[in-house]
C-alpha positions in Angstrom: -33.8 7.2 -6.8 -33.1 8.7 -3.4 -32.2 12.4 -3.5 -31.9 13.2 0.2 -30.5 10.5 2.4 -30.0 10.2 6.2 -26.8 8.4 7.1 -26.5 7.4 10.8 -22.9 7.0 12.1 -21.9 9.4 9.4 -18.7 10.5 11.1 -17.4 6.9 11.6 -15.1 4.9 9.4 -17.7 3.3 7.2 -20.3 6.0 7.5 -18.0 8.8 6.2 -17.1 6.8 3.1 -20.8 6.3 2.5 -21.4 10.0 2.8 -18.7 10.6 0.2 -20.1 8.0 -2.2 -23.5 9.6 -2.0 -22.1 13.1 -2.5 -20.1 12.1 -5.5 -23.4 11.2 -7.2 -25.0 14.5 -6.4 -27.2 13.0 -3.6 -28.0 15.3 -0.7 -26.9 13.9 2.6 -27.9 14.6 6.2 -25.5 12.9 8.6 -26.6 11.9 12.0 -23.9 12.0 14.7 -23.4 12.4 18.4 -20.5 14.8 17.8 -21.1 18.1 16.1 -17.4 18.8 16.4 -16.6 15.9 14.1 -19.5 17.0 11.9 -17.9 20.4 11.5 -14.6 18.8 10.5 -16.4 16.6 7.9 -18.1 19.7 6.3 -14.9 21.8 6.3 -13.0 18.9 4.6 -15.6 18.9 1.8 -16.1 22.5 0.8 -17.2 21.5 -2.7 -20.2 19.7 -1.2 -21.2 22.3 1.3 -24.5 22.7 -0.5 -25.3 19.0 -0.3 -24.1 18.1 3.2 -25.6 18.8 6.6 -25.5 17.2 10.0 -27.9 16.7 12.9 -27.0 15.7 16.4 -29.0 12.7 17.8 -28.9 10.9 21.1 -27.6 7.5 21.9 -29.4 4.5 20.4 -29.5 2.9 23.8 -33.1 4.0 24.0 -35.8 3.3 21.4 -36.4 7.0 20.9 -33.0 8.8 20.6 -33.4 12.5 21.0 -33.5 14.3 17.7 -34.1 11.2 15.5 -37.6 12.0 14.4 -36.6 15.5 13.4 -33.6 14.0 11.5 -36.0 12.0 9.4 -38.0 15.0 8.2 -37.7 15.6 4.4 -35.4 12.7 3.6 -36.4 9.8 1.3 -33.8 7.1 2.1 -31.8 5.9 5.1 -28.5 4.2 5.5 -28.2 3.0 9.1 -24.6 2.2 10.0 -24.6 3.3 13.7 -24.3 0.4 16.1 -22.6 -0.1 19.5 -19.2 -1.7 19.3 -16.9 -2.4 22.2 -15.0 -5.3 23.6 -14.7 -3.7 27.0 -18.0 -4.7 28.6 -19.3 -5.5 32.0 -22.9 -6.4 31.1 -23.2 -7.8 27.5 -27.0 -7.4 27.4 -27.1 -3.8 28.6 -24.0 -2.6 26.7 -24.2 -4.5 23.4 -27.4 -6.5 22.8 -30.1 -4.1 23.9 -28.5 -0.9 22.4 -28.1 -2.7 19.0 -31.7 -3.9 19.0 -33.0 -0.5 20.2 -31.1 1.2 17.4 -32.7 -1.0 14.7 -36.2 -0.5 16.1 -35.7 3.3 16.6 -34.7 3.9 13.0 -37.6 1.8 11.7 -40.1 3.5 13.9 -38.9 6.9 13.0 -39.0 6.1 9.3 -42.7 5.3 9.6 -43.4 9.0 10.4 -42.2 10.0 6.9 -44.1 8.4 4.0 -41.4 9.7 1.5 -38.9 7.1 2.7 -38.7 4.2 0.3 -35.8 2.1 1.6 -33.5 1.6 4.5 -30.1 0.0 4.1 -28.9 -1.6 7.3 -25.2 -2.2 8.0 -25.2 -5.6 9.7 -22.1 -7.7 9.9 -20.6 -11.1 8.9 -20.7 -11.6 12.6 -24.5 -12.2 12.2 -23.7 -14.9 9.6 -20.6 -16.7 10.9 -20.9 -20.1 12.8 -17.5 -20.1 14.5 -17.9 -23.7 15.6 -19.0 -25.2 12.3 -17.0 -28.2 11.2 -17.2 -30.6 8.3 -16.9 -30.5 4.5 -16.2 -27.3 2.7 -19.2 -24.9 2.6 -19.9 -21.4 1.4 -21.6 -18.8 3.6 -24.5 -16.9 1.8 -27.0 -14.3 2.8 -29.3 -17.1 3.9 -27.0 -18.1 6.8 -27.2 -17.0 10.4 -24.9 -17.5 13.3 -26.4 -20.1 15.7 -26.0 -18.1 18.9 -29.1 -18.0 21.2 -30.1 -14.8 23.1 -29.3 -16.6 26.3 -25.8 -17.5 25.2 -25.2 -13.9 24.1 -26.1 -12.3 27.4 -24.5 -14.9 29.6 -21.9 -13.2 31.9 -19.5 -16.0 31.0 -19.8 -15.1 27.3 -16.9 -13.0 26.0 -17.7 -9.6 24.5 -16.4 -10.8 21.1 -19.1 -13.5 21.1 -21.7 -11.2 22.6 -21.0 -8.7 19.7 -21.9 -11.5 17.2 -25.2 -11.8 19.1 -25.8 -8.1 19.1 -25.5 -8.0 15.3 -27.7 -11.1 14.8 -30.5 -10.0 17.0 -30.6 -6.4 15.9 -30.8 -7.5 12.3 -33.4 -10.2 13.0 -35.5 -7.5 14.8 -35.4 -5.4 11.7 -36.6 -8.2 9.4 -39.3 -9.1 12.0 -40.5 -5.5 12.0 -40.9 -5.5 8.2 -42.8 -8.8 8.3 -45.1 -7.9 11.1 -45.7 -4.2 10.4 -45.6 -4.1 6.6 -44.4 -0.4 6.4 -44.3 1.5 3.2 -40.5 1.2 2.9 -38.4 -1.9 2.4 -35.0 -2.8 3.8 -31.7 -4.3 2.4 -29.1 -5.7 4.8 -25.4 -5.8 4.2 -23.2 -8.2 6.2 -19.6 -7.2 5.6 -16.6 -9.1 7.1 -13.4 -7.3 8.2 -13.2 -3.9 6.6 -10.0 -2.1 5.8 -8.9 0.9 3.8 -8.0 4.6 4.0 -10.0 6.9 6.3 -12.0 9.9 5.4 -13.6 10.6 8.8 -12.0 12.9 11.3 -8.8 11.2 12.6 -6.0 13.4 13.9 -3.6 10.8 15.2 -2.8 7.1 14.8 -4.3 6.1 18.1 -7.7 7.1 16.8 -7.7 4.6 13.9 -10.6 2.2 13.9 -9.8 -1.3 15.1 -9.4 -3.1 11.8 -7.0 -0.5 10.4 -5.2 -0.2 13.7 -4.4 -3.9 13.3 -2.7 -3.3 9.9 -0.7 -0.4 11.4 0.5 -2.7 14.2 1.7 -5.0 11.5 3.5 -2.1 9.8 4.9 -1.1 13.2 6.5 -4.5 13.7 4.2 -6.2 16.2 5.3 -9.6 17.3 3.9 -12.1 16.8 1.6 -11.1 14.0 -2.1 -11.0 14.9 -4.2 -13.9 13.6 -7.5 -13.2 11.8 -10.6 -14.9 13.0 -11.8 -15.4 9.4 -10.0 -14.8 6.1 -12.8 -12.7 4.6 -12.6 -8.9 4.1 -13.7 -5.9 2.0 -12.2 -2.5 1.1 -14.3 0.2 2.8 -14.6 2.1 -0.5 -16.2 -1.0 -2.1 -18.5 -1.3 0.9 -19.6 2.3 0.6 -20.4 1.7 -3.0 -22.4 -1.4 -2.1 -24.4 0.6 0.4 -25.3 3.3 -2.2 -26.2 0.7 -4.8 -28.3 -1.2 -2.3 -30.2 2.1 -1.6 -30.7 3.1 -5.2 -31.0 -0.1 -7.2 -34.3 -1.6 -8.3 -35.1 -5.3 -7.6 -32.9 -5.7 -4.5 -35.6 -4.9 -1.9 -35.7 -7.5 0.9 -32.2 -8.8 0.0 -29.5 -9.7 2.4 -25.9 -9.6 1.0 -22.4 -10.5 2.2 -20.2 -8.0 0.4 -16.8 -9.7 0.6 -13.8 -9.8 -1.7 -13.0 -13.2 -3.4 -9.4 -12.7 -2.3 -8.6 -14.1 1.2 -6.4 -12.1 3.6 -4.0 -12.7 6.5 -1.8 -10.4 8.5 1.1 -12.4 7.1 0.1 -11.3 3.6 -0.3 -7.7 4.8 3.3 -7.9 6.2 4.6 -9.0 2.9 2.8 -6.2 1.1 4.0 -3.6 3.5 7.6 -4.8 3.3 7.6 -4.7 -0.5 5.8 -1.4 -0.8 7.4 0.6 2.0 11.2 0.3 2.2 11.4 2.5 5.3 9.2 0.1 7.2 10.6 -3.2 5.8 13.3 -3.9 8.4 10.8 -3.6 11.2 8.0 -5.7 9.9 7.6 -9.2 11.3 7.5 -11.9 8.7 5.4 -15.0 9.4 3.9 -17.6 7.1 0.3 -17.7 8.3 -2.0 -20.5 7.3 -5.2 -19.3 5.7 -8.5 -21.0 6.6 -9.7 -22.8 3.5 -12.4 -24.8 5.2 -15.2 -22.5 4.1 -15.9 -19.8 1.6 -18.2 -16.8 1.3 -20.5 -15.7 -1.4 -19.4 -12.1 -2.2 -20.2 -12.6 -5.9 -23.9 -12.1 -5.5 -23.5 -8.7 -3.9 -20.9 -7.7 -6.6 -23.2 -8.8 -9.4 -26.6 -7.6 -8.2 -25.3 -4.3 -6.8 -23.0 -3.7 -9.7 -19.5 -3.1 -8.3 -16.1 -4.8 -8.3 -13.7 -5.5 -5.5 -10.3 -3.9 -5.0 -7.2 -6.1 -4.3 -5.9 -6.5 -0.8 -2.6 -5.1 -2.0 -4.3 -1.9 -3.2 -6.1 -1.6 0.1 -3.1 -2.1 2.3 -0.9 0.3 0.2 -3.5 3.1 0.3 -4.1 2.8 4.0 -0.4 2.5 5.1 0.5 5.4 2.8 -2.0 7.6 4.6 -1.1 6.5 8.1 2.6 7.0 7.5 1.9 10.7 6.8 -0.5 10.9 9.8 2.1 9.4 12.0 4.6 12.1 11.0 2.1 15.0 11.6 
């Protein structure tokens, strides 16, 4: 059972929820961040946990030896690595997405080898590393054994969009981690989580609507009356609070070492469904919300049940997730 955990990307959307999930169990947390200003806001917002929460500043993961990372590892016995480059505004896919993601995975593993107390590292990968966007044919279910078929050459090609290159960055960073474990046989093991679209209320420092993470910003656009409604690439999703729980369970549970999970709700989503929920739950927004009947992709499924069963958590409903987020953003928009 880990008692002192390093969380990278701790001031981000997913990372902050993981921090809270750890703190709620009395687990001491050291958050790694590039912004000490955000770190201070995180600590001030959690006075009841001031004795369990601290932050360290580390450099960018674009290199394989980010400044401050080795020092951040000292004294801890578990790591949850959520930090990863994410941008669709790229000029050079390899330099801006692929290499930083790979370097980040290698950096955290190399640093962990300097501390024999570390027993496990949980890596936040993505369903993007699993999804075969061009797959056709009879119904099939994605599992943790599946990988997207992108080649490295395709990912770095200047003609490849940043959206596709991002899928490559998640795949090759995760593959590098698994290769490291296989070839180096360190004292620690790893567990990888590959979540799809992640929605839900925010607990990281966000002072205005324009600072929302991309997935939540899309739901707020729906609430704000965007026309036409956006179309989701896949119908799979998870509530960020469930994802945080999955991370903590992946870190602390026995018999899950070396596993790769897709934590994903059994309930499919669309922005059309989100519009219906918002219209029903928020009368003040109803007249402005665009209503569209969007077809939901039923050509494939995803195995989220294995993660739920083996990591011991249940999934929230999409309605619950949308209500909780929009309630929060309505207040934020008024402030």
